[in-house]
C-alpha distance (Angstrom), angle and dihedral (degrees) to the residues before:
residue distance angle dihedral
M1 . . .
S2 3.77 . .
D3 3.81 93.2 .
P4 3.88 112.2 70.7
R5 3.74 88.5 -147.6
I6 3.78 90.2 67.1
Q7 3.84 90.8 61.6
Q8 3.81 90.0 48.0
W9 3.76 90.2 50.7
A10 3.78 92.4 48.0
S11 3.83 89.3 59.4
L12 3.79 92.7 59.1
R13 3.76 124.6 96.2
Q14 3.83 116.4 -86.0
H15 3.82 128.5 -134.1
P16 3.79 102.3 -153.0
E17 3.80 92.8 -171.0
E18 3.89 95.2 54.5
T19 3.81 123.5 94.5
W20 3.79 126.1 -163.5
Q21 3.78 124.0 -161.5
G22 3.73 118.8 -154.9
G23 3.78 147.8 163.7
L24 3.77 143.5 107.8
V25 3.82 118.2 -48.3
R26 3.72 133.1 -174.9
I27 3.79 108.6 -122.1
P28 3.92 113.4 -123.8
A29 3.78 92.9 -124.9
W30 3.77 141.1 72.1
L31 3.77 130.1 -115.0
S32 3.74 123.8 -158.3
E33 3.76 128.4 -159.2
E34 3.77 122.8 -173.0
G35 3.70 113.5 -93.4
K36 3.88 92.4 10.4
R37 3.81 135.2 93.0
P38 3.80 115.2 -101.7
Y39 3.80 113.3 -98.4
R40 3.77 140.5 -169.3
P41 3.82 108.5 -116.5
W42 3.74 126.4 -138.8
A43 3.79 126.4 -137.9
A44 3.82 139.4 174.8
L45 3.83 110.4 -105.4
W46 3.85 125.5 -165.9
A47 3.83 123.2 -179.2
A48 3.83 130.6 179.8
R49 3.82 118.7 -137.0
Q50 3.79 98.4 -150.3
S51 3.81 104.3 32.1
G52 3.78 95.1 34.9
V53 3.83 91.8 -141.4
I54 3.79 114.0 146.2
H55 3.80 132.1 -163.5
L56 3.82 125.7 -162.3
G57 3.78 121.0 -168.5
P58 3.83 123.7 -142.7
P59 3.86 115.6 -67.5
V60 3.80 117.5 -111.1
P61 3.89 135.6 174.1
E62 3.76 114.6 -87.8
H63 3.81 95.1 -102.9
E64 3.83 89.5 59.5
A65 3.78 96.8 50.8
S66 3.80 113.6 110.5
Q67 3.75 146.2 161.5
A68 3.80 88.3 -108.3
M69 3.86 87.7 63.1
V70 3.82 88.8 56.8
L71 3.82 92.1 51.5
D72 3.80 91.4 45.7
A73 3.77 91.4 52.4
L74 3.79 91.4 46.2
L75 3.81 91.7 54.2
E76 3.79 91.5 46.7
Y77 3.77 87.4 50.0
G78 3.83 94.9 50.3
L79 3.81 97.8 41.6
H80 3.80 100.9 41.6
A81 3.84 111.9 104.9
S82 3.83 93.6 -142.3
L83 3.75 91.4 53.4
G84 3.74 95.5 52.7
R85 3.86 110.4 -94.6
Y86 3.84 97.9 -121.9
R87 3.76 143.1 110.1
P88 3.81 122.7 -111.8
G89 3.73 122.6 -135.6
R90 3.73 94.7 -127.0
I91 3.79 138.3 22.5
E92 3.89 121.1 -159.7
V93 3.78 125.8 -159.4
A94 3.82 132.4 170.2
D95 3.84 97.3 -142.0
A96 3.82 118.5 77.3
A97 3.79 93.4 -155.9
L98 3.80 90.9 52.2
A99 3.80 89.8 49.8
E100 3.80 91.1 51.4
F101 3.83 88.8 50.4
L102 3.84 93.4 50.2
R103 3.76 93.1 46.9
G104 3.78 89.8 55.6
E105 3.84 93.0 49.4
L106 3.83 97.3 38.5
G107 3.81 100.8 38.6
A108 3.83 96.5 121.3
T109 3.83 97.4 43.1
G110 3.81 93.7 80.9
I111 3.77 92.1 -125.1
E112 3.85 120.7 139.8
V113 3.86 113.8 -132.1
A114 3.74 112.9 -157.4
V115 3.81 133.8 -179.7
V116 3.86 114.9 -132.9
E117 3.80 131.9 -174.8
R118 3.79 96.1 -124.2
L119 3.78 135.3 12.2
D120 3.76 103.0 -135.7
L121 3.78 95.4 -177.6
H122 3.82 90.8 53.4
E123 3.78 88.6 52.6
I124 3.77 92.0 53.1
V125 3.83 93.1 47.6
L126 3.80 92.5 47.2
A127 3.82 91.4 48.5
H128 3.83 89.1 54.0
M129 3.84 91.6 46.5
D130 3.82 89.0 49.0
A131 3.84 92.2 51.8
D132 3.79 91.3 48.1
F133 3.76 95.0 48.1
N134 3.90 90.9 46.4
Q135 3.82 90.1 50.6
G136 3.77 95.1 -130.4
K137 3.79 97.9 -45.6
P138 3.82 116.9 149.5
R139 3.77 113.0 -83.9
V140 3.75 112.0 -105.5
P141 3.82 108.9 -135.3
G142 3.80 117.5 -121.6
P143 3.85 119.9 -98.7
L144 3.78 92.0 -116.0
E145 3.77 94.8 51.3
G146 3.80 92.2 84.5
S147 3.79 116.1 101.0
G148 3.82 112.0 -90.3
V149 3.88 94.8 0.3
T150 3.77 116.0 142.7
V151 3.85 134.0 180.0
E152 3.86 90.8 -105.0
R153 3.83 91.4 50.0
M154 3.78 89.0 50.8
R155 3.79 88.0 48.0
A156 3.79 90.3 58.4
F157 3.81 91.3 47.7
A158 3.82 89.5 50.9
E159 3.81 91.2 52.4
A160 3.85 90.7 50.0
A161 3.78 92.3 47.2
A162 3.84 91.3 48.6
A163 3.82 89.7 52.6
F164 3.80 90.4 48.5
Y165 3.76 92.4 50.7
R166 3.78 94.4 48.1
A167 3.83 90.6 48.8
A168 3.83 88.3 52.0
P169 3.85 97.5 -158.0
W170 3.82 89.1 -176.0
R171 3.80 84.4 81.4
H172 3.82 87.8 71.4
L173 3.81 105.6 24.1
T174 3.82 131.7 53.3
D175 3.83 128.0 -156.8
V176 3.83 87.8 -97.6
D177 3.83 94.6 62.0
L178 3.81 96.3 93.7
I179 3.80 109.3 -156.8
H180 3.85 119.0 -154.0
I181 3.82 112.9 -147.5
E182 3.82 99.9 -141.5
A183 3.84 97.9 171.0
P184 2.87 141.3 56.2
Q185 3.78 92.9 26.4
G186 3.73 105.1 -131.6
P187 3.83 131.5 -172.9
S188 3.79 112.1 -40.1
E189 3.89 91.4 -112.4
L190 3.84 90.9 61.4
R191 3.76 105.8 54.6
V192 3.84 103.4 116.4
A193 3.74 128.5 31.3
V194 3.82 145.0 -176.8
V195 3.75 131.3 -154.8
L196 3.83 115.2 -122.5
G197 3.79 126.3 -151.6
M198 3.87 109.9 60.1
K199 3.87 89.3 118.9
G200 3.81 91.8 49.6
T201 3.82 96.5 -112.1
L202 3.84 123.0 96.9
R203 3.74 111.4 8.8
G204 3.79 125.6 -156.9
M205 3.80 138.6 59.0
A206 3.83 135.0 -61.1
F207 3.82 123.7 -154.6
Y208 3.76 129.7 -156.6
E209 3.77 137.1 -178.2
T210 3.81 95.8 -125.5
A211 3.82 139.6 3.1
K212 3.76 88.0 -112.0
D213 3.81 89.7 59.6
Y214 3.80 90.5 50.7
Y215 3.82 93.9 52.4
E216 3.75 92.6 44.3
F217 3.76 88.0 53.2
R218 3.82 91.3 51.6
R219 3.84 90.5 49.7
M220 3.83 90.5 50.1
A221 3.88 90.1 49.6
S222 3.81 94.3 51.3
H223 3.85 106.9 21.9
A224 3.78 107.9 24.3
E225 3.82 91.5 170.7
E226 3.82 90.5 61.7
S227 3.74 97.8 49.6
S228 3.81 129.6 92.1
G229 3.79 91.9 -110.8
K230 3.80 96.9 -118.4
I231 3.76 115.6 102.6
P232 3.83 111.0 -135.3
L233 3.85 111.3 -126.1
F234 3.79 115.8 -109.4
W235 3.79 143.0 173.5
Q236 3.79 123.3 -130.3
V237 3.81 137.9 -168.0
C238 3.71 108.7 -159.5
F239 3.72 133.8 174.3
N240 3.77 125.8 -140.9
S241 3.75 145.0 148.3
I242 3.80 118.0 -71.5
E243 3.79 93.5 -109.8
S244 3.86 90.0 53.8
I245 3.82 95.7 55.9
S246 3.77 125.2 77.0
E247 3.83 121.5 -79.7
G248 3.75 88.9 -114.8
D249 3.79 92.7 56.7
A250 3.79 93.1 42.5
D251 3.83 92.8 49.9
L252 3.84 90.7 49.4
W253 3.79 93.7 52.0
M254 3.79 94.0 44.9
E255 3.81 99.2 42.2
H256 3.83 94.1 45.5
S257 3.84 99.8 33.1
L258 3.82 92.8 -125.9
E259 3.80 116.4 -173.2
T260 3.81 124.7 -96.0
A261 3.69 134.0 177.0
G262 3.83 94.5 -136.3
D263 3.76 147.1 -38.3
Q264 3.78 91.5 -67.0
A265 3.81 95.9 43.3
Y266 3.82 110.1 79.7
P267 3.78 104.6 136.0
V268 3.82 127.4 -139.3
L269 3.79 125.5 -175.5
L270 3.83 113.7 -160.1
R271 3.84 137.6 163.6
Y272 3.78 114.6 -133.3
G273 3.80 112.5 -155.8
S274 3.81 124.9 -148.0
D275 3.77 86.3 -97.4
M276 3.81 89.8 47.4
S277 3.80 92.3 -109.1
L278 3.82 114.0 154.2
R279 3.76 129.4 -124.5
R280 3.81 131.7 172.9
A281 3.73 124.8 -128.6
G282 3.72 119.2 -94.9
R283 3.83 124.3 -144.7
D284 3.85 94.3 -77.9
E285 3.80 98.2 48.0
L286 3.81 91.2 43.9
T287 3.77 95.0 52.1
H288 3.81 94.9 46.5
A289 3.79 91.7 47.4
E290 3.83 88.3 49.6
A291 3.89 89.1 53.9
W292 3.80 93.9 48.2
L293 3.81 93.2 47.1
R294 3.78 90.9 50.4
A295 3.81 91.1 47.4
L296 3.78 94.5 51.4
A297 3.79 91.3 45.1
A298 3.82 88.5 59.9
T299 3.82 95.8 43.1
S300 3.79 120.0 114.0
E301 3.77 127.8 -150.1
A302 3.77 90.5 -111.5
E303 3.82 90.4 56.5
I304 3.79 91.0 49.6
D305 3.81 91.7 51.0
S306 3.85 90.2 51.2
G307 3.82 86.9 69.0
R308 3.87 94.9 -135.1
W309 3.83 127.3 44.0
H310 3.80 141.2 162.5
K311 3.87 130.4 -135.9
D312 3.72 128.8 -170.4
V313 3.84 109.9 -146.0
V314 3.75 137.4 168.7
T315 3.75 117.8 -127.2
H316 3.82 134.5 -178.0
D317 3.86 86.3 -87.3
G318 3.82 96.1 47.4
P319 3.87 138.6 -93.8
T320 3.74 120.9 -18.1
R321 3.79 138.1 167.2
V322 3.74 117.2 -124.6
T323 3.83 120.4 -158.3
L324 3.80 117.9 -166.4
A325 3.78 130.2 179.2
I326 3.84 137.5 -175.0
P327 3.82 104.2 -154.9
D328 3.81 92.6 -167.5
L329 3.73 88.8 65.3
L330 3.84 93.1 45.8
K331 3.78 92.2 49.3
P332 3.88 111.3 11.5
P333 3.82 113.6 -142.5
S334 3.78 119.1 -121.7
P335 3.85 119.5 -117.5
S336 3.83 89.6 -101.4
M337 3.79 90.2 55.5
W338 3.82 91.5 52.6
I339 3.70 89.3 50.7
K340 3.86 90.2 52.8
R341 3.75 87.7 54.2
G342 3.77 90.9 56.0
L343 3.80 97.6 -101.2
S344 3.81 116.2 120.8
P345 3.77 119.1 -151.0
D346 3.80 119.8 -104.4
P347 3.89 108.3 -92.3
R348 3.76 87.6 -123.6
S349 3.81 89.3 69.8
A350 3.82 89.9 69.0
E351 3.78 88.6 72.7
R352 3.83 88.0 72.8
V353 3.85 88.0 76.4
M354 3.82 91.4 47.9
A355 3.83 90.8 50.6
D356 3.72 90.0 48.8
I357 3.81 91.7 52.5
G358 3.72 89.3 49.4
R359 3.84 93.2 53.9
F360 3.78 91.3 45.5
L361 3.76 94.3 51.9
A362 3.73 92.3 44.7
Q363 3.81 89.2 59.1
N364 3.77 95.3 36.6
P365 3.88 108.1 33.2
P366 3.81 111.5 -167.6
A367 3.81 116.5 -125.2
T368 3.81 95.6 -143.4
E369 3.78 139.0 18.6
Q370 3.84 89.7 -110.9
E371 3.83 89.8 56.7
L372 3.80 89.1 49.0
R373 3.77 91.9 55.1
A374 3.70 92.7 45.8
T375 3.80 91.5 50.6
L376 3.75 94.3 48.6
E377 3.82 91.2 48.9
Q378 3.83 96.9 45.6
R379 3.80 97.7 42.3
F380 3.79 108.2 28.9
T381 3.79 110.1 23.4
G382 3.77 106.3 111.3
S383 3.79 94.7 4.2
S384 3.80 117.1 151.4
L385 3.74 133.4 -135.3
D386 3.81 89.4 -111.0
E387 3.81 93.8 64.7
L388 3.86 133.0 65.1
S389 3.75 127.2 -165.0
T390 3.87 94.7 -164.3
P391 3.87 114.1 23.4
P392 3.79 115.6 -139.4
S393 3.83 113.0 -96.4
T394 3.79 110.0 -177.9
P395 3.85 124.9 66.5
M396 3.74 90.7 -111.0
E397 3.81 93.8 51.1
Q398 3.79 92.4 45.4
A399 3.79 93.1 50.1
Q400 3.78 91.8 47.2
D401 3.81 90.2 48.9
L402 3.83 89.4 55.8
C403 3.76 89.1 53.4
Y404 3.85 89.8 51.9
Q405 3.81 88.4 50.6
A406 3.85 87.7 48.1
F407 3.79 91.3 54.4
A408 3.82 88.8 54.9
T409 3.79 93.5 54.8
F410 3.74 136.1 54.5
G411 3.78 145.0 -134.5
R412 3.81 124.5 5.4
R413 3.83 92.5 -10.8
R414 3.87 89.8 66.5
L415 3.83 89.3 56.6
Q416 3.76 92.9 46.7
L417 3.82 92.0 52.7
A418 3.82 91.3 48.9
R419 3.80 92.4 52.4
Q420 3.78 89.4 49.1
A421 3.79 89.5 52.0
L422 3.88 91.0 53.9
E423 3.83 89.5 50.8
I424 3.81 88.4 57.6
W425 3.75 98.5 38.1
P426 3.87 120.8 9.1
D427 3.79 92.4 -165.4
C428 3.79 94.1 63.4
A429 3.84 102.4 126.9
D430 3.80 96.4 -169.2
A431 3.85 90.4 56.5
W432 3.81 89.5 54.4
G433 3.81 88.7 48.7
I434 3.83 91.8 53.6
L435 3.79 89.8 50.5
A436 3.77 89.5 50.5
E437 3.87 90.7 51.9
H438 3.83 88.7 54.2
A439 3.79 95.4 41.7
A440 3.87 116.6 129.8
T441 3.82 97.2 -147.2
V442 3.80 137.2 37.3
E443 3.85 89.7 -119.4
S444 3.79 93.3 54.8
Q445 3.75 90.7 44.4
L446 3.76 92.3 54.3
E447 3.82 91.3 43.9
C448 3.84 91.7 53.4
Y449 3.85 94.1 48.1
A450 3.79 90.2 47.0
Q451 3.78 89.3 51.3
G452 3.79 87.6 49.8
V453 3.83 92.7 52.1
A454 3.79 91.8 48.7
A455 3.76 92.4 45.9
G456 3.74 91.1 49.7
E457 3.83 91.7 51.3
R458 3.78 90.0 52.0
A459 3.79 94.1 45.7
L460 3.82 93.7 49.7
G461 3.75 99.3 38.5
H462 3.82 127.7 -145.5
E463 3.81 94.5 -78.0
A464 3.78 93.5 61.4
F465 3.79 91.4 60.4
E466 3.76 91.1 53.4
Q467 3.80 96.7 39.8
H468 3.82 98.2 46.6
R469 3.86 101.9 32.0
G470 3.78 108.5 132.8
H471 3.80 94.7 28.0
F472 3.74 100.9 40.5
W473 3.82 97.9 138.7
S474 3.88 92.6 56.3
V475 3.83 87.6 69.5
I476 3.83 104.1 74.5
E477 3.79 93.2 -154.3
T478 3.83 90.2 64.7
R479 3.84 95.8 56.5
P480 3.83 98.9 83.4
Y481 3.78 89.6 54.4
M482 3.84 91.2 47.2
R483 3.83 90.2 50.1
A484 3.83 92.2 48.5
R485 3.79 93.3 50.0
F486 3.80 91.1 44.8
G487 3.79 89.8 51.7
L488 3.81 90.6 49.8
A489 3.75 92.6 50.3
R490 3.82 92.5 46.8
T491 3.79 91.6 51.3
F492 3.77 90.7 49.7
E493 3.83 89.8 51.7
T494 3.75 95.3 45.5
H495 3.84 90.0 55.1
G496 3.82 97.1 46.8
R497 3.80 99.6 -98.0
L498 3.74 93.7 126.4
E499 3.81 98.8 156.6
E500 3.76 91.6 58.1
A501 3.77 93.7 43.3
V502 3.88 92.7 51.4
V503 3.81 91.4 52.2
H504 3.76 90.8 56.8
Y505 3.82 93.7 42.1
Q506 3.80 91.2 53.3
E507 3.77 93.6 48.1
L508 3.87 91.2 48.8
L509 3.82 89.5 54.5
E510 3.81 91.5 48.5
L511 3.82 89.7 52.9
N512 3.76 93.0 45.3
P513 3.83 115.8 17.4
G514 3.83 88.7 175.5
D515 3.81 84.4 74.6
H516 3.85 100.5 -151.3
L517 3.83 88.5 171.0
G518 3.80 95.8 57.4
V519 3.82 91.8 -119.0
R520 3.85 92.9 152.0
Y521 3.82 92.0 63.7
L522 3.79 89.7 61.8
L523 3.81 98.1 36.4
A524 3.77 99.5 54.1
P525 3.79 97.0 54.7
R526 3.80 91.7 44.1
L527 3.82 91.7 52.5
M528 3.80 90.3 53.2
Q529 3.81 91.0 44.4
M530 3.86 88.5 55.0
G531 3.83 92.1 46.9
R532 3.77 94.8 -110.6
D533 3.79 93.5 134.6
R534 3.83 98.0 156.2
D535 3.85 91.2 54.1
A536 3.84 89.5 47.1
A537 3.81 92.3 49.5
R538 3.83 92.6 50.6
L539 3.84 90.1 48.9
L540 3.76 92.2 48.7
Q541 3.83 91.3 52.6
Q542 3.81 92.5 53.9
Y543 3.84 95.5 69.0
D544 3.77 129.7 53.3
D545 3.79 92.9 -151.8
P546 3.87 123.8 162.2
S547 3.79 94.8 -169.3
P548 3.84 115.1 118.9
T549 3.81 94.3 -120.0
W550 3.86 87.0 60.1
T551 3.80 96.8 39.8
Y552 3.78 95.2 48.3
S553 3.87 88.4 45.3
R554 3.81 89.2 54.3
A555 3.77 90.2 50.0
L556 3.84 91.5 49.3
I557 3.79 94.7 48.8
A558 3.84 90.6 48.8
F559 3.81 88.6 52.6
R560 3.76 93.2 47.2
L561 3.82 91.3 49.8
S562 3.85 100.9 41.0
G563 3.81 109.0 7.1
R564 3.79 119.1 -136.9
S565 3.77 92.3 -8.1
A566 3.80 127.3 150.5
A567 3.80 88.8 -103.2
A568 3.77 92.6 52.6
E569 3.81 92.2 48.6
R570 3.77 91.2 48.6
E571 3.84 91.0 51.5
L572 3.84 91.3 47.1
R573 3.82 92.4 51.4
A574 3.82 88.0 52.0
A575 3.81 90.1 49.6
L576 3.77 93.0 51.3
R577 3.75 90.3 51.5
S578 3.82 90.8 51.4
N579 3.88 90.8 59.5
P580 3.77 118.9 -16.2
Q581 3.83 91.8 -167.0
V582 3.79 96.0 69.9
P583 3.83 97.7 85.8
R584 3.85 89.3 58.0
F585 3.86 89.8 64.5
L586 3.82 97.9 30.5
L587 3.81 91.4 57.9
S588 3.77 97.7 40.1
D589 3.84 125.4 93.1
E590 3.83 90.3 -142.4
E591 3.79 121.2 101.6
P592 3.82 106.7 -148.0
R593 3.75 118.7 -157.9
L594 3.83 110.7 -90.0
P595 3.78 112.9 -115.3
D596 3.74 124.3 -122.3
S597 3.82 90.5 -129.5
F598 3.83 140.5 -5.4
T599 3.77 142.6 -164.2
P600 3.82 123.2 -130.7
G601 3.78 113.4 -82.4
S602 3.74 93.6 14.9
V603 3.84 132.1 133.2
E604 3.82 86.4 -115.9
E605 3.78 91.7 55.6
A606 3.84 88.1 50.1
V607 3.76 90.9 52.8
V608 3.82 92.7 53.5
C609 3.81 92.8 44.7
A610 3.86 92.6 51.1
H611 3.82 90.7 46.3
E612 3.78 91.7 59.5
L613 3.74 97.5 39.0
K614 3.76 104.4 39.8
P615 3.88 96.6 86.8
A616 3.83 90.5 50.6
F617 3.80 93.7 49.0
A618 3.89 90.5 45.9
A619 3.83 88.9 52.0
T620 3.84 92.4 54.4
D621 3.80 115.8 80.6
G622 3.75 111.5 -126.0
A623 3.86 96.3 2.6
Q624 3.82 95.9 111.5
A625 3.80 92.8 49.1
W626 3.80 90.2 47.5
L627 3.77 92.0 50.7
A628 3.85 92.1 46.2
E629 3.81 92.1 53.0
A630 3.77 92.3 47.1
A631 3.71 93.7 48.6
A632 3.82 92.7 47.4
K633 3.82 90.6 50.3
R634 3.76 91.5 50.4
D635 3.77 90.7 50.4
R636 3.81 91.6 50.3
E637 3.78 91.6 50.0
L638 3.76 91.4 49.1
R639 3.78 93.4 51.1
A640 3.79 90.2 48.8
R641 3.77 91.0 52.6
Q642 3.77 90.5 48.7
R643 3.78 91.1 52.1
E644 3.71 91.4 48.4
Q645 3.77 92.9 50.2
L646 3.88 89.2 49.2
R647 3.86 89.7 51.6
K648 3.82 91.0 50.8
K649 3.80 90.6 48.5
R650 3.82 90.7 51.6
R651 3.80 92.7 49.2
R652 3.75 92.1 50.5
G653 3.79 89.3 50.5
K654 3.80 92.5 55.4
R655 3.79 93.8 55.1
């Protein structure tokens, strides 16, 4: 007994019928230290079978965990007054080496030390800890809970997932490119798939039973009110950091050194039921997913563009041939078919009709205004994007028409059409813009937009800039250039190059003060963010705009120029009237997902407004506190009015 506490403990009363279970456990939570990777700490855990009392020692990194920690926690457990101050009759551990160590230390205490296969009390305690740390979220089943799944089968899946992640197929495919898995035929719930990650958020793959399930899932994600209400079940392989996956997955990867493609690339394959219940893959699902991941990792752009391709891969169960197809590349859907699927064409595609009208009128100029109206009504009223009255004839027109078709389609097909357009006419600015939208890196995105700007300048010529300055957008041929330059400026801004972005924004507004692209909503906040308050004030005076981005910008510039003045208070009251929900998002640290569209006064509008203005408010000393006070005051006044209205209503009811 080298530790004097052992002798002290040996003198305490013994409960022969009591059993304690102990050992080292990995805590189901992550700790972060500045400058170091997050880690799962270890601690000594003791639990009593009869009394139910538990004791957890201090958490330490794995390399500091030791048998001595277990003994130290045991003595604290046995000697602490609040834990009982007694000796159990039996101690159970799951590690033979630990048992031998404890027998040597506790030999004279009269306690039996036994080795058992599993520590059921530990499992219960860790399950409760897991539930607490996960704040009531559904438990994620362990990776080995699937039928027939072994560590080696998971190792093969990990290798396939790592190859898939390194290949980054989301550079070439969007979540609209529905892949049909033609061979080998896997489980019925995994027959079609999409690659996730083009927009830089969740990366991986999602699997569905049918194409109909996939489109219904998309509708539910974007337009819940138009869906059937029942979520189609789906499978998903997603990649994340080790601290973001379940403890079971993290333990498997660490204990067995499974392969990963990086710190953010730990893969998890789960089935999400229609009630969002979770299930792990069994042997069959896991092996098929492994084959498909390996096949996509080895797929080239040329194979994707062919629409159907074969890849020979070797899985845990041996060699197999995978056949994949993208029907939308083999037989491209019409714009009306995309609409039936719940995907509306890009608004830019509507310009195809305008271009068609322009070509027809150039060849058939009307003699009178009355004849013009009659022609437009007879030939073009109700015309669809699928039909053209006057087909394009020059390379420039043909290339631009391919871009209009690209705007009316989705996924890989859009990129294919843009590349075809550049083969016909290298100075097609919209085609360069589409390539930029699909670019895999910031550098290539900037390069494509810059190419688009240069192409637009060459296509328009110097005279067009002088002739149409001030009403640039009204000339349809200028719009591809405007879009490319706007995209270039937006990319500069998104990546912190504000000076360059502002130069482009200002030039775009000079070319087209009508601002059909909404440049002013980006320029005003950036000017304030950069401290160019006088320029921002002049811009804000140029437009009588009731939108919340403008009204909150006017309030902010007034505050920046004159503090909590009467003018600033007046502008802020007007801003709160335009959309009172904006402060909720402007003052929050959260970054909600930007909506695809919004209506005036809506929450979605408030999200967009806050997204654009948050950096400018954060860069203004006292602005956030000023806004918070004003919003709180308005809420109090609103509640007071509501209470008064309710009292009046009750008084009228008593008469």
